[in-house]
C-alpha positions as CSV (number, residue, x, y, z in Angstrom):
1,X,-23.1,25.0,40.4
2,X,-20.1,27.1,41.3
3,X,-18.6,29.0,38.4
4,X,-15.0,28.7,39.5
5,X,-13.0,27.1,36.7
6,X,-9.5,25.7,36.9
7,X,-7.4,24.2,34.2
8,X,-9.0,20.9,34.8
9,X,-12.5,22.2,34.8
10,X,-13.0,21.3,38.4
11,X,-15.6,23.1,40.5
12,X,-16.6,23.1,44.1
13,X,-20.0,21.5,44.3
14,X,-20.1,20.8,40.6
15,X,-22.3,18.1,39.1
16,X,-20.3,15.0,38.4
17,X,-20.5,13.1,35.2
18,X,-19.5,9.4,35.1
19,X,-16.9,8.0,32.7
20,X,-17.5,4.4,31.7
21,X,-15.2,1.7,30.4
22,X,-16.7,0.8,27.0
23,X,-15.8,-2.9,27.4
24,X,-16.9,-3.6,31.0
25,X,-19.5,-0.8,31.3
26,X,-18.1,0.0,34.8
27,X,-17.7,3.6,36.0
28,X,-14.0,4.3,36.1
29,X,-14.1,7.9,37.1
30,X,-16.3,11.0,37.4
31,X,-15.5,14.5,36.1
32,X,-17.0,17.8,37.2
33,X,-19.2,19.5,34.6
34,X,-20.4,23.0,34.0
35,X,-23.5,24.5,32.4
36,X,-23.9,27.5,30.1
37,X,-24.2,29.8,33.1
38,X,-20.5,29.3,33.6
39,X,-19.5,30.9,30.3
40,X,-18.6,34.2,32.0
41,X,-16.0,32.5,34.3
42,X,-14.7,30.3,31.5
43,X,-14.1,33.4,29.3
44,X,-12.6,35.3,32.2
45,X,-10.0,32.6,32.8
46,X,-9.4,32.2,29.1
47,X,-8.8,36.0,28.9
48,X,-6.2,35.8,31.6
49,X,-4.7,32.8,29.7
50,X,-4.6,34.8,26.5
51,X,-2.5,37.5,28.0
52,X,-0.2,35.0,29.8
53,X,0.3,32.9,26.6
54,X,1.0,35.9,24.4
55,X,3.7,36.9,26.9
56,X,5.5,33.6,26.7
57,X,8.7,33.6,24.6
58,X,9.0,31.1,21.8
59,X,11.7,29.4,23.8
60,X,9.4,29.0,26.8
61,X,6.6,27.6,24.7
62,X,9.0,25.2,23.0
63,X,10.5,24.1,26.3
64,X,7.1,23.4,27.8
65,X,6.1,21.3,24.8
66,X,9.4,19.4,24.8
67,X,9.2,18.6,28.5
68,X,5.6,17.5,28.0
69,X,6.6,15.2,25.2
70,X,9.3,13.6,27.3
71,X,6.9,13.2,30.3
72,X,4.3,11.5,28.1
73,X,6.9,9.2,26.6
74,X,8.2,8.3,30.1
75,X,4.6,7.5,31.2
76,X,3.6,5.9,27.9
77,X,2.2,2.7,29.4
78,X,0.1,4.6,32.0
79,X,-1.3,6.8,29.2
80,X,-2.0,3.8,27.0
81,X,-3.9,1.9,29.7
82,X,-6.0,5.1,30.4
83,X,-6.9,5.2,26.7
84,X,-7.9,1.5,26.8
85,X,-10.0,2.1,29.9
86,X,-12.0,5.1,28.6
87,X,-12.0,4.6,24.8
88,X,-11.8,0.8,24.4
89,X,-8.9,0.7,22.0
90,X,-6.8,-2.4,22.2
91,X,-3.6,-2.0,24.2
92,X,-1.5,-2.2,21.0
93,X,-3.5,0.5,19.4
94,X,-3.4,2.7,22.5
95,X,0.4,2.4,22.7
96,X,0.6,3.6,19.1
97,X,-1.6,6.5,19.9
98,X,0.6,7.5,22.8
99,X,3.7,7.3,20.5
100,X,2.0,9.5,18.0
101,X,1.1,12.1,20.7
102,X,4.7,12.2,21.8
103,X,5.6,13.0,18.2
104,X,2.8,15.6,17.9
105,X,4.1,17.4,21.0
106,X,7.7,17.3,19.8
107,X,6.7,18.6,16.4
108,X,4.8,21.4,18.1
109,X,7.8,22.4,20.1
110,X,9.9,22.6,16.9
111,X,7.2,24.7,15.3
112,X,7.3,27.2,18.2
113,X,10.9,27.9,17.4
114,X,10.8,27.6,13.6
115,X,7.8,29.2,12.2
116,X,8.3,32.9,13.1
117,X,7.6,34.5,9.8
118,X,9.8,35.7,6.9
119,X,11.2,38.6,5.0
120,X,8.9,40.5,2.6
121,X,10.8,41.7,-0.5
122,X,9.2,45.2,-0.6
123,X,12.0,46.4,-3.0
124,X,10.8,44.0,-5.7
125,X,8.0,46.4,-6.4
126,X,8.9,49.6,-8.3
127,X,8.6,52.6,-6.1
128,X,9.4,50.6,-2.9
129,X,13.1,50.3,-3.4
130,X,13.7,52.2,-0.1
131,X,11.5,49.9,1.9
132,X,12.3,46.6,3.6
133,X,10.4,44.5,6.2
134,X,9.1,41.2,7.3
135,X,6.0,39.5,8.7
136,X,5.7,37.7,12.0
137,X,3.2,35.1,13.0
138,X,1.2,36.3,16.0
139,X,-1.4,34.4,18.2
140,X,-5.1,34.7,17.4
141,X,-5.9,34.9,21.1
142,X,-8.5,32.4,22.5
143,X,-9.1,29.1,20.6
144,X,-11.9,26.7,21.3
145,X,-10.9,23.1,20.8
146,X,-13.6,20.5,20.7
147,X,-12.4,16.9,20.4
148,X,-13.9,13.5,19.8
149,X,-13.7,10.2,21.6
150,X,-11.8,8.0,19.1
151,X,-8.3,9.5,19.7
152,X,-8.7,10.9,23.1
153,X,-5.0,11.8,23.6
154,X,-3.5,12.5,20.2
155,X,-6.3,14.5,18.8
156,X,-6.2,16.7,21.9
157,X,-2.4,17.0,21.4
158,X,-3.1,18.1,17.8
159,X,-5.1,21.0,19.0
160,X,-3.2,22.0,22.1
161,X,0.3,21.6,20.7
162,X,0.1,24.0,17.8
163,X,-2.1,26.4,19.7
164,X,0.4,26.7,22.6
165,X,3.3,26.9,20.1
166,X,1.5,29.9,18.5
167,X,1.1,31.7,21.8
168,X,-2.7,31.2,22.2
169,X,-4.9,30.3,25.1
170,X,-7.3,27.4,24.7
171,X,-10.7,26.5,25.9
172,X,-10.7,22.7,25.6
173,X,-13.9,20.7,25.5
174,X,-13.1,17.0,25.2
175,X,-15.6,14.3,24.5
176,X,-17.9,13.6,27.4
177,X,-17.2,9.9,26.8
178,X,-13.4,10.2,27.0
179,X,-12.3,13.2,29.0
180,X,-9.6,11.5,31.2
181,X,-6.7,11.4,28.7
182,X,-7.3,15.1,27.9
183,X,-7.3,16.0,31.6
184,X,-4.1,14.0,32.2
185,X,-2.4,15.7,29.2
186,X,-3.3,19.2,30.5
187,X,-2.0,18.3,33.9
188,X,1.2,17.1,32.3
189,X,1.5,20.4,30.4
190,X,1.1,22.3,33.7
191,X,3.7,20.0,35.4
192,X,6.0,20.8,32.5
193,X,5.7,24.5,33.2
194,X,2.7,25.8,31.3
195,X,0.8,28.4,33.4
196,X,-2.6,26.9,34.4
197,X,-4.7,29.6,32.9
198,X,-3.4,29.0,29.4
199,X,-5.7,25.9,29.0
200,X,-9.2,25.9,30.4
201,X,-10.8,22.5,30.2
202,X,-14.6,22.5,30.2
203,X,-16.7,19.3,30.7
204,X,-20.3,19.8,30.0
205,X,-23.2,19.5,27.7
206,X,-24.1,21.0,24.3
207,X,-25.3,24.2,25.9
208,X,-21.9,25.2,27.3
209,X,-20.3,24.1,24.0
210,X,-22.6,26.4,22.1
211,X,-21.9,29.3,24.5
212,X,-18.2,28.9,24.0
213,X,-18.5,28.7,20.2
214,X,-20.7,31.8,20.1
215,X,-18.5,33.9,22.4
216,X,-17.0,36.9,20.5
217,X,-13.8,36.6,22.6
218,X,-13.1,33.2,21.0
219,X,-11.3,33.9,17.7
220,X,-11.2,30.3,16.3
221,X,-13.0,27.0,16.8
222,X,-11.1,23.9,16.0
223,X,-13.5,20.9,15.9
224,X,-13.2,17.2,15.1
225,X,-16.5,15.3,15.0
226,X,-19.7,14.7,13.0
227,X,-21.4,16.7,10.2
228,X,-24.5,17.6,12.2
229,X,-22.4,19.1,15.0
230,X,-20.2,20.9,12.5
231,X,-23.2,22.5,10.8
232,X,-24.5,23.6,14.2
233,X,-21.1,25.1,15.1
234,X,-20.9,27.0,11.7
235,X,-24.4,28.5,12.3
236,X,-23.5,29.5,15.9
237,X,-19.9,30.7,15.6
238,X,-20.3,34.1,13.9
239,X,-17.3,36.0,12.6
240,X,-14.4,33.7,13.6
241,X,-12.1,31.2,12.0
242,X,-13.3,27.6,11.8
243,X,-11.2,24.5,11.3
244,X,-13.3,21.3,11.0
245,X,-12.5,17.7,10.4
246,X,-16.0,16.3,9.9
247,X,-15.3,12.7,8.9
248,X,-15.3,10.8,5.7
249,X,-16.2,7.6,3.9
250,X,-12.9,6.5,2.6
251,X,-12.6,4.6,-0.8
252,X,-9.7,2.4,-1.6
253,X,-9.1,1.2,-5.2
254,X,-7.5,-2.2,-5.9
255,X,-6.4,-2.6,-9.5
256,X,-5.8,-5.9,-11.2
257,X,-2.0,-5.4,-11.2
258,X,-1.9,-4.8,-7.4
259,X,0.0,-6.9,-4.9
260,X,-3.2,-8.6,-3.6
261,X,-1.7,-10.0,-0.5
262,X,-0.4,-6.6,0.6
263,X,-3.7,-4.9,-0.4
264,X,-5.7,-7.4,1.6
265,X,-3.5,-7.1,4.7
266,X,-3.5,-3.3,4.5
267,X,-7.2,-2.9,3.9
268,X,-8.2,-5.3,6.7
269,X,-6.1,-3.1,9.1
270,X,-7.4,0.1,7.6
271,X,-11.0,-1.0,7.9
272,X,-11.0,-2.5,11.4
273,X,-8.3,-0.5,13.3
274,X,-9.9,1.0,16.5
275,X,-13.1,-1.0,15.8
276,X,-13.6,1.1,12.7
277,X,-14.0,4.3,14.7
278,X,-11.6,6.1,12.5
279,X,-12.5,9.0,10.2
280,X,-10.0,7.9,7.6
281,X,-10.8,4.2,8.0
282,X,-11.3,2.2,4.8
283,X,-15.0,1.8,4.2
284,X,-15.5,1.3,0.4
285,X,-13.1,-1.0,-1.4
286,X,-13.4,-0.8,-5.2
287,X,-11.8,-3.8,-6.8
288,X,-11.0,-4.5,-10.4
289,X,-13.5,-7.1,-11.6
290,X,-10.7,-9.4,-12.9
291,X,-9.4,-10.0,-9.3
292,X,-12.6,-9.3,-7.4
293,X,-13.3,-12.8,-6.2
294,X,-9.7,-13.5,-5.2
295,X,-9.6,-10.3,-3.2
296,X,-13.0,-10.8,-1.7
297,X,-12.3,-14.4,-0.5
298,X,-8.9,-13.5,0.9
299,X,-10.3,-10.4,2.6
300,X,-13.2,-12.2,4.3
301,X,-10.8,-15.0,5.4
302,X,-8.4,-12.6,7.0
303,X,-11.3,-10.7,8.6
304,X,-12.7,-13.7,10.3
305,X,-9.4,-14.5,11.8
306,X,-9.4,-11.2,13.8
307,X,-9.8,-11.7,17.5
308,X,-12.6,-9.6,19.0
309,X,-12.6,-9.1,22.8
310,X,-10.9,-7.6,25.8
311,X,-8.9,-4.6,24.7
312,X,-6.3,-5.2,27.5
313,X,-5.5,-8.7,26.1
314,X,-2.3,-8.4,24.0
315,X,-3.8,-10.8,21.5
316,X,-7.0,-8.8,20.8
317,X,-7.3,-7.3,17.4
318,X,-10.6,-5.5,17.7
319,X,-12.0,-4.1,20.9
320,X,-15.4,-2.6,21.7
321,X,-17.2,0.2,20.2
322,X,-17.5,3.3,22.4
323,X,-21.0,2.2,23.6
324,X,-23.4,-0.7,23.2
325,X,-25.8,1.8,21.6
326,X,-23.2,2.5,18.9
327,X,-22.8,-1.2,18.2
328,X,-26.6,-1.7,18.0
329,X,-27.0,1.3,15.7
330,X,-24.5,0.0,13.2
331,X,-26.1,-3.4,13.3
332,X,-29.4,-1.8,12.4
333,X,-27.8,0.0,9.5
334,X,-26.3,-3.2,8.2
335,X,-29.6,-5.0,8.6
336,X,-31.2,-2.3,6.6
337,X,-28.6,-2.6,3.8
338,X,-29.2,-6.4,3.7
339,X,-33.0,-5.8,3.4
340,X,-32.2,-3.4,0.5
341,X,-30.3,-6.2,-1.3
342,X,-26.8,-6.3,0.1
343,X,-25.1,-9.6,0.8
344,X,-23.5,-10.1,4.3
345,X,-20.2,-12.0,3.9
346,X,-19.3,-12.0,7.6
347,X,-19.8,-10.3,10.9
348,X,-22.8,-8.1,12.1
349,X,-23.0,-9.7,15.6
350,X,-23.3,-7.7,18.8
351,X,-22.1,-8.8,22.3
352,X,-22.2,-6.1,24.8
353,X,-20.4,-3.2,23.1
354,X,-18.4,-5.6,20.9
355,X,-19.4,-5.6,17.2
356,X,-17.8,-8.2,14.9
357,X,-15.9,-6.9,11.9
358,X,-18.4,-6.9,9.0
359,X,-18.0,-7.3,5.3
360,X,-20.7,-6.6,2.7
361,X,-21.0,-6.8,-1.0
362,X,-23.7,-5.8,-3.5
363,X,-24.7,-2.7,-1.4
364,X,-27.0,-0.4,-3.3
365,X,-25.7,3.1,-4.0
366,X,-28.7,4.5,-2.1
367,X,-27.9,2.6,1.1
368,X,-26.7,4.7,4.1
369,X,-23.8,2.2,4.5
370,X,-22.6,3.3,1.0
371,X,-23.5,7.0,1.3
372,X,-22.6,7.9,4.9
373,X,-19.7,7.4,7.2
374,X,-20.2,4.2,9.2
375,X,-17.6,5.0,11.9
376,X,-17.7,1.3,12.7
377,X,-16.0,-2.0,11.7
378,X,-17.9,-2.2,8.5
379,X,-16.5,-2.4,5.0
380,X,-18.2,-2.6,1.6
381,X,-16.7,-4.5,-1.4
382,X,-17.6,-3.6,-4.9
383,X,-16.2,-4.7,-8.3
384,X,-15.4,-2.0,-10.9
385,X,-15.1,-2.4,-14.6
386,X,-12.2,-0.1,-15.2
387,X,-9.9,2.4,-13.7
388,X,-12.2,5.2,-14.8
389,X,-15.2,3.5,-13.2
390,X,-13.2,3.2,-10.0
391,X,-12.4,6.9,-9.9
392,X,-16.0,7.7,-10.6
393,X,-17.3,5.5,-7.8
394,X,-14.6,6.8,-5.4
395,X,-15.7,10.4,-6.0
396,X,-19.4,9.7,-5.8
397,X,-19.7,10.8,-2.1
398,X,-20.2,14.4,-1.0
399,X,-17.3,14.4,1.5
400,X,-13.9,12.9,1.6
401,X,-10.8,12.9,3.8
402,X,-8.5,10.2,2.5
403,X,-8.5,7.8,-0.4
404,X,-6.2,5.0,-1.4
405,X,-5.1,3.0,-4.5
406,X,-3.1,-0.2,-4.9
407,X,-1.4,-0.6,-8.3
408,X,2.0,-1.4,-9.7
409,X,1.7,1.2,-12.5
410,X,3.2,4.6,-11.6
411,X,1.2,6.4,-14.3
412,X,-2.0,5.0,-13.0
413,X,-1.1,5.9,-9.4
414,X,-0.2,9.5,-10.3
415,X,-3.4,9.8,-12.3
416,X,-5.4,8.6,-9.4
417,X,-3.6,11.1,-7.1
418,X,-4.7,13.9,-9.5
419,X,-8.3,12.8,-10.0
420,X,-9.3,11.5,-6.6
421,X,-11.2,14.2,-4.7
422,X,-9.7,13.7,-1.3
423,X,-7.5,15.6,1.1
424,X,-4.9,12.8,1.0
425,X,-4.3,10.0,-1.5
426,X,-2.4,7.0,-0.2
427,X,-0.6,5.0,-2.9
428,X,-0.1,1.3,-2.1
429,X,-1.4,2.0,1.4
430,X,-4.9,1.9,2.9
431,X,-6.7,5.1,3.4
432,X,-6.0,5.2,7.1
433,X,-2.3,6.0,6.9
434,X,-1.5,9.3,8.6
435,X,1.8,10.9,9.7
436,X,1.3,13.8,12.2
437,X,3.5,16.3,10.4
438,X,1.5,16.1,7.1
439,X,-1.4,18.4,6.3
440,X,-4.6,16.6,7.2
441,X,-8.1,17.5,6.2
442,X,-10.8,16.9,3.6
443,X,-12.2,17.9,0.2
444,X,-15.7,18.9,-0.7
445,X,-18.6,19.4,1.6
446,X,-17.8,20.7,5.1
447,X,-14.0,20.6,4.9
448,X,-12.4,23.6,6.5
449,X,-8.7,24.1,7.4
450,X,-6.0,21.6,8.0
451,X,-4.5,19.7,10.9
452,X,-1.0,18.5,11.0
453,X,1.2,20.5,13.3
454,X,2.8,23.0,10.9
455,X,-0.5,23.6,9.1
456,X,-2.6,23.9,12.3
457,X,0.0,26.3,13.7
458,X,-0.5,28.5,10.7
459,X,-4.3,28.3,11.0
460,X,-4.0,29.3,14.7
461,X,-1.7,32.3,14.1
462,X,-2.0,35.4,12.0
463,X,0.6,37.4,10.1
464,X,1.6,40.9,11.1
465,X,3.6,42.9,8.6
466,X,6.3,45.4,9.5
467,X,7.5,47.8,6.7
468,X,10.4,50.2,7.2
469,X,10.8,53.2,4.9
470,X,14.4,54.3,5.0
471,X,13.6,57.8,3.6
472,X,12.5,59.5,6.8
473,X,13.1,63.1,5.8
474,X,15.7,65.5,7.2
475,X,15.7,63.9,10.6
476,X,17.2,60.7,9.2
477,X,17.2,57.4,11.2
């Protein structure tokens, strides 16, 4: 392998890795990959990018991000179809992801101009009356961004946008399953005026990822993915900042005073959007026993009406999982839960990489489908005896990103917002609601840092304090 890296990760004579359409299985593209031996060249280019990025004015950073946002918006349909072809999202879902990425980039441009620091009131401390000053927000340097397959455009934008706004260079390692949207976004950034060396895209295996994470020149690792990989990163990274979104197992509470029609509609969408491959997707629905059967029957009925199939068909509701292996793996987990005593209400059928939306009840608390993130179109229904019982069950898992509650009572909603152990509590919405300007992250095990443009920007920058003492002796100012 050659060790010559460009912003797209291309190499002369590099080994090529195929990218497959999850629905058809056909190879739609091939991307050049690098191994761990390329780490020196990767870091060399990122070092040049660090110096270039730090020298860009805030106006320049903002202008690049604004132009990129407009270009992505102008090419929205092309980006959406690329997402469908490599990630398997339905065309409707892919268009929404593109719209979100446009907003993420626009928010990042605004952050480049806005979040410069603030005045420090030194004279509020006795003895410092003759001092005044401020702090600025300065780049960290080189940030490693490791992104998953499920939002191949917007989750990349969530890392690149704030990093560029903050004056950093980025080493981007997109999912090997969905690198094409990331590459096109980086190409668009360069077209919009970003110097090529600011973002180095690396396609490769776990060895090159580990080498990037371990490199002392890398000052922060921003990772979205699974717990096992997150633990490996934390062991390898050494003394650097870590920001991790490691998934969840989202609970939604439905109380007896809820608007059941709206709760059913919202929870079906929340459970099965993007074929359930959504870290804040609704997985456990905890329903007041007084309305459990009504909710269950309506939920199953609406679920069975979902159309599963070709993601390019405008009428498809649920497209494929990312691979056939993923579909077979979740079927095996559901089969295991049924053997443990769970009742299958619908779904659990595999055709190619398609997996039918699946609803279970009576799942034992020891089952992996209850305890772990399914990351699949699977939802568990469970009756609860009281509001307190619902909160207890919602908080019973060791990790949590979002939670939700449906209720007409304001006092109950606000109590749930206080007691639910989650990074976000959605009231009268399913757990999967997200706005790209809000802080996004989890509570409890493994949760580190926050995404959301402003909050990621602050994670990816560091304050520098300047203090001026006006008493400079006889020489004056």
